[in-house]
C-alpha angles and dihedrals in degrees: 000000000000117000131231092271092061090045090056091050092057097032098101092047095047102034108019134253116314097009095111129032142157106259129351096270095072093051092050094048093065085089119037108199114111111244120344122321111243140218105220120227097213093238107109099210090053097041090049093045092047092045093241107347135269114005116239123243097010129093117260125188130207115187139163149124128315112291088006094137101260100129088042091057092046089055091051087052091050089047093056093044088063089063098043132095113230099197107130091228093051118030096168137122109282090243087067098036121115100180117133089225115028116214113224123189135190130226127241122210116196101198114195101166102095118260121044114273119274107266088204092072093050089052090048091057091046097243118153096223096165095067103025105038138072114194121202121197110190123196092216143359100273091054089049091055093049089050090050091053093047092052095051090050094049111105094215094051117095101167134035119188125184115203101213134002091194090059091063098105121174119243094240090065090052092055104037122091123255094252091057119090122214106191119204095344092129092048090051094049092050090047089055090047090055096046092051096042093047090059091045092052092054094049091049089050091054090053093049095250106145111206130160122215122202128179120198112206140183129224132241130202117245107230117206095006129144114290089230095045132081115299099201137046139184128242120250106068130252092300089072093046090054092050101053115098092188128020124186132181113219120196135164123243130208114270122242111240093196091064098041101259086128128031109246096213103042098022085228113157111243100173128032110223117198141169126214122199122193120224090199129240115334093203138062092256106073121227122225114250129163101204136015102216129033136181125206143167134220125190114230094178132027106284134159091354094307123126119230113274094032123128116235100217107121094112095058091042089055092048094052095038088061092048095050093044095241092121116050138166116263121244092204096060143347106288143068131288131199105237117258095005144085094248113121131180121193092207141352095264086065090062089050088054089058091052089047097048099030093227145078123207094332097321106121117208095026092137089061089049092053092049094048098047091052094048090049090051093051091046094052092051092051092048092046090055093045091051088064094052111097093203094057126070116189119215116229110211110152139031115288113271114253125234112284113243123216118226115253115240110229120229122254092249089056094050091053092045097051118003095179093053115121111245114239122237130232128204122247129175119224101228120223112265132183121237124178110250091232090059095044096051097039120122115282115238128156118242129193120254113261125188116237117241121232113270096024 
């Protein structure tokens, strides 16, 4: 029988390039980016806590109670994906992208909960679903699985969302009588789905197709369980739990009337206030995260100058920007300056206006640029600290991220001359900053913007 040395000589011919290697390091070094590349959500507390957002080419679960905000969070993710460049060497918001040919991608929603989703909720959150979304309505579970696989293999698809995993019901359960019992048919179908999609995601990764896969799942009560054990579970069996790389529980919190989350007169909800708790990595290879629990707000009606579908996260952004040194006081005049750029703010409320309107002096999407740059700075600090830890080894699985450019602010004369001209971008390197570990890994919670007093 031939030995392993003979097998190594013919490995590329028989199995393909990169399928067999001596040791793990060579296999990991095929891609050079530290940790998994991420698809941001566009909500700063979540992007910060998840060290960049949803990891590409690996299953992610969002589960929680009824009306917990899971589908709303998925819509916000699809909304951000429409503004993202999916080139493997870029992976930035298009406002920061410098690619000669930007790669746009659509989202696919596999809806398994009966009637089609309500388009009014998509419109409420300001998501252009008619141009950027493909909706699949399967008749039974096997058809849903085929649709999921087709979406993952599509070159122009960057995000596949299943809403929900509990709605994937096998065809035999649809056709059998009510007196017949089909034991574990759904769990076996979902196990097969995870086995097949895991292989598909790896193959898409090898051919540089960046696609995110998100399962929305429900919860079930555990009846007769231990008093000290878990009281809830998620459908899908243990195969699904072994397949998730990241699992997060999403729940809705009560709004604060005093800050305008709920209208005092009509008791109408203006802002959706939610919490997201990570269950940690569900696989042997750990995933980089910066916080375990995050709170965030999304406006669902016009409130406080925010349009519907806008995250209310400027307070937490200002707090972390000061800690990381990205936002500094200017020596030229009283105000604030974005480090290594020509972006100035007279006061903190000017930053809030950028987050409300989504632009700054003609540059649209500038709020997305601010969120992305700060998350990348925090991510680099965390990876730099982990690289000096002898007990931690970081997997390298994609090209190294390039320096993040900051949009150039056009002059007033240029804006008057051509209002529709695309503003140029200038490069700026995020400098290394030091941040105490206890501050970096603290619980993420949004805080309101407060003006600093003179002399503080």
